[in-house]
TIDREN-663160 format. One record per residue: residue in one letter; x, y, z of N, C-alpha, C, O, CB in turn. Coordinates in pm, whole numbers, always signed. Glycine has a CB too. Layout:
REM residues N
a | X | Y | Z | X | Y | Z | X | Y | Z | X | Y | Z | X | Y | Z
...
This chain:
REM residues 65
m | +650 | -1022 | -736 | +594 | -885 | -740 | +439 | -869 | -803 | +358 | -781 | -776 | +696 | -800 | -826
g | +428 | -960 | -877 | +275 | -969 | -950 | +184 | -991 | -852 | +77 | -932 | -864 | +251 | -1089 | -1060
r | +201 | -1066 | -749 | +87 | -1077 | -644 | +79 | -971 | -557 | -30 | -956 | -501 | +98 | -1194 | -560
l | +190 | -873 | -525 | +182 | -765 | -451 | +90 | -653 | -520 | +6 | -588 | -459 | +319 | -721 | -425
l | +118 | -642 | -656 | +54 | -562 | -750 | -116 | -599 | -744 | -206 | -516 | -732 | +128 | -592 | -901
e | -129 | -725 | -755 | -273 | -760 | -740 | -340 | -721 | -623 | -450 | -666 | -629 | -291 | -894 | -748
k | -270 | -750 | -491 | -321 | -704 | -364 | -366 | -572 | -353 | -469 | -543 | -292 | -229 | -719 | -270
l | -274 | -469 | -424 | -287 | -331 | -420 | -426 | -277 | -493 | -486 | -174 | -463 | -159 | -273 | -485
k | -456 | -353 | -575 | -564 | -314 | -691 | -695 | -325 | -595 | -714 | -420 | -520 | -570 | -436 | -846
v | -781 | -218 | -608 | -921 | -212 | -544 | -1015 | -176 | -671 | -982 | -132 | -781 | -933 | -90 | -413
k | -1128 | -204 | -627 | -1238 | -157 | -730 | -1296 | +1 | -707 | -1342 | +35 | -598 | -1371 | -265 | -715
c | -1289 | +78 | -801 | -1345 | +213 | -794 | -1506 | +220 | -734 | -1594 | +151 | -786 | -1336 | +272 | -948
r | -1531 | +296 | -636 | -1638 | +280 | -586 | -1743 | +365 | -689 | -1863 | +350 | -665 | -1628 | +319 | -439
a | -1710 | +441 | -785 | -1788 | +515 | -867 | -1793 | +450 | -1003 | -1902 | +425 | -1055 | -1741 | +651 | -872
c | -1668 | +419 | -1068 | -1684 | +359 | -1192 | -1652 | +204 | -1212 | -1660 | +149 | -1322 | -1604 | +433 | -1278
g | -1619 | +146 | -1107 | -1604 | +21 | -1108 | -1466 | -64 | -1157 | -1446 | -185 | -1145 | -1705 | -9 | -1175
k | -1393 | +20 | -1206 | -1270 | -26 | -1263 | -1173 | -70 | -1154 | -1167 | -7 | -1048 | -1208 | +82 | -1348
k | -1096 | -179 | -1178 | -1004 | -225 | -1087 | -884 | -173 | -1119 | -844 | -183 | -1235 | -997 | -360 | -1079
h | -805 | -105 | -1017 | -679 | -49 | -1059 | -607 | -6 | -902 | -667 | -10 | -795 | -709 | +92 | -1175
i | -489 | +27 | -916 | -426 | +84 | -798 | -441 | +227 | -793 | -361 | +292 | -860 | -283 | +50 | -791
p | -540 | +295 | -720 | -567 | +423 | -700 | -449 | +484 | -627 | -370 | +427 | -551 | -694 | +437 | -631
s | -453 | +630 | -668 | -358 | +715 | -573 | -421 | +730 | -454 | -542 | +742 | -437 | -321 | +856 | -622
r | -323 | +730 | -359 | -349 | +737 | -197 | -313 | +880 | -154 | -207 | +934 | -185 | -251 | +623 | -105
i | -400 | +932 | -86 | -380 | +1073 | -33 | -399 | +1034 | +142 | -475 | +951 | +193 | -513 | +1201 | -109
s | -311 | +1119 | +201 | -303 | +1109 | +352 | -298 | +1249 | +397 | -219 | +1333 | +353 | -177 | +1026 | +407
g | -399 | +1270 | +500 | -399 | +1412 | +565 | -443 | +1415 | +673 | -450 | +1307 | +730 | -464 | +1507 | +507
k | -490 | +1539 | +746 | -557 | +1556 | +880 | -639 | +1679 | +869 | -630 | +1775 | +792 | -453 | +1567 | +1002
y | -733 | +1650 | +976 | -832 | +1777 | +967 | -746 | +1888 | +1057 | -671 | +1867 | +1153 | -1007 | +1741 | +1040
l | -779 | +1998 | +1001 | -715 | +2111 | +1075 | -810 | +2209 | +1168 | -765 | +2303 | +1234 | -646 | +2197 | +967
n | -939 | +2174 | +1161 | -1038 | +2248 | +1259 | -1141 | +2145 | +1300 | -1142 | +2029 | +1258 | -1116 | +2382 | +1189
g | -1234 | +2199 | +1391 | -1360 | +2150 | +1438 | -1310 | +2042 | +1541 | -1202 | +2044 | +1600 | -1458 | +2092 | +1315
d | -1415 | +1942 | +1553 | -1400 | +1833 | +1656 | -1289 | +1726 | +1605 | -1229 | +1656 | +1686 | -1548 | +1757 | +1678
d | -1269 | +1721 | +1501 | -1193 | +1612 | +1456 | -1019 | +1672 | +1428 | -933 | +1613 | +1362 | -1276 | +1551 | +1310
k | -1007 | +1774 | +1485 | -879 | +1862 | +1463 | -768 | +1749 | +1491 | -772 | +1685 | +1596 | -867 | +2009 | +1577
g | -671 | +1725 | +1397 | -556 | +1657 | +1418 | -575 | +1524 | +1370 | -476 | +1455 | +1347 | -515 | +1661 | +1554
k | -708 | +1471 | +1350 | -719 | +1339 | +1326 | -683 | +1297 | +1180 | -701 | +1376 | +1088 | -851 | +1302 | +1360
r | -641 | +1192 | +1163 | -581 | +1151 | +1030 | -681 | +1108 | +927 | -771 | +1041 | +977 | -485 | +1038 | +1050
v | -691 | +1125 | +812 | -772 | +1083 | +718 | -710 | +1022 | +597 | -614 | +1083 | +553 | -848 | +1184 | +686
h | -748 | +905 | +530 | -680 | +849 | +406 | -776 | +856 | +302 | -886 | +805 | +325 | -628 | +702 | +421
l | -756 | +911 | +187 | -834 | +890 | +93 | -773 | +826 | -47 | -652 | +823 | -67 | -894 | +1010 | +78
w | -852 | +785 | -123 | -827 | +708 | -242 | -886 | +775 | -357 | -1007 | +798 | -361 | -879 | +570 | -231
e | -808 | +807 | -450 | -852 | +866 | -587 | -851 | +788 | -699 | -743 | +733 | -721 | -777 | +971 | -624
c | -938 | +766 | -775 | -960 | +674 | -908 | -875 | +739 | -1015 | -892 | +858 | -1040 | -1127 | +665 | -964
k | -798 | +678 | -1069 | -696 | +723 | -1177 | -783 | +761 | -1291 | -751 | +860 | -1356 | -586 | +606 | -1221
f | -898 | +686 | -1326 | -973 | +692 | -1456 | -1095 | +792 | -1420 | -1117 | +874 | -1510 | -1027 | +532 | -1508
c | -1171 | +802 | -1318 | -1282 | +897 | -1318 | -1258 | +1005 | -1216 | -1340 | +1097 | -1210 | -1417 | +827 | -1290
k | -1152 | +1004 | -1133 | -1109 | +1093 | -1044 | -1215 | +1109 | -913 | -1220 | +1213 | -848 | -1086 | +1222 | -1123
s | -1288 | +1006 | -888 | -1373 | +1002 | -774 | -1269 | +994 | -651 | -1151 | +962 | -664 | -1479 | +876 | -783
l | -1326 | +1025 | -542 | -1256 | +1006 | -415 | -1335 | +927 | -323 | -1457 | +945 | -327 | -1221 | +1134 | -351
w | -1282 | +831 | -229 | -1344 | +771 | -137 | -1252 | +727 | -13 | -1130 | +723 | -28 | -1411 | +666 | -199
i | -1306 | +698 | +96 | -1242 | +683 | +222 | -1226 | +531 | +237 | -1319 | +457 | +204 | -1325 | +750 | +341
d | -1112 | +481 | +287 | -1098 | +342 | +333 | -1127 | +221 | +234 | -1227 | +151 | +249 | -1187 | +328 | +447
s | -1042 | +202 | +141 | -1062 | +124 | +39 | -1066 | -40 | +89 | -1097 | -131 | +12 | -949 | +161 | -64
a | -1031 | -62 | +225 | -1024 | -209 | +269 | -1175 | -236 | +303 | -1217 | -352 | +302 | -917 | -238 | +405
d | -1264 | -118 | +338 | -1402 | -153 | +367 | -1487 | -146 | +239 | -1495 | -48 | +165 | -1459 | -60 | +476
k | -1546 | -259 | +226 | -1643 | -285 | +97 | -1737 | -176 | +111 | -1779 | -133 | +4 | -1727 | -438 | +93
d | -1782 | -119 | +220 | -1906 | -35 | +225 | -1849 | +102 | +248 | -1917 | +188 | +305 | -2014 | -80 | +343
s | -1723 | +127 | +203 | -1668 | +264 | +221 | -1735 | +392 | +171 | -1807 | +387 | +71 | -1547 | +264 | +163
t | -1717 | +496 | +230 | -1785 | +625 | +178 | -1712 | +673 | +62 | -1591 | +689 | +48 | -1791 | +740 | +286
l | -1828 | +698 | -35 | -1793 | +776 | -160 | -1784 | +922 | -132 | -1887 | +986 | -109 | -1896 | +753 | -272
v | -1663 | +979 | -133 | -1667 | +1134 | -127 | -1724 | +1215 | -239 | -1812 | +1299 | -220 | -1535 | +1183 | -113
t | -1672 | +1187 | -355 | -1713 | +1258 | -478 | -1742 | +1158 | -590 | -1689 | +1047 | -597 | -1602 | +1359 | -524
d | -1825 | +1203 | -671 | -1862 | +1108 | -802 | -1832 | +1207 | -904 | -1894 | +1314 | -904 | -2031 | +1046 | -816
n | -1746 | +1183 | -987 | -1704 | +1272 | -1120 | -1739 | +1217 | -1230 | -1693 | +1261 | -1336 | -1562 | +1299 | -1139
t | -1835 | +1096 | -1229 | -1879 | +1043 | -1358 | -1977 | +1113 | -1424 | -2018 | +1073 | -1533 | -1923 | +919 | -1346
């Protein structure tokens, strides 16, 4: 179980803390991307949002620091 928890931990793109972020799944409701799924991660410490934690160059959506 300990190894699984370590694999789920990611580094926050804004504050740099390593933890298991909250994961948010949704889809676009309008525009050219209508129906396209999007997965966001939220830092439990600074509340910043980013897209695709598997990608080291992922997009930072908000920076609440």
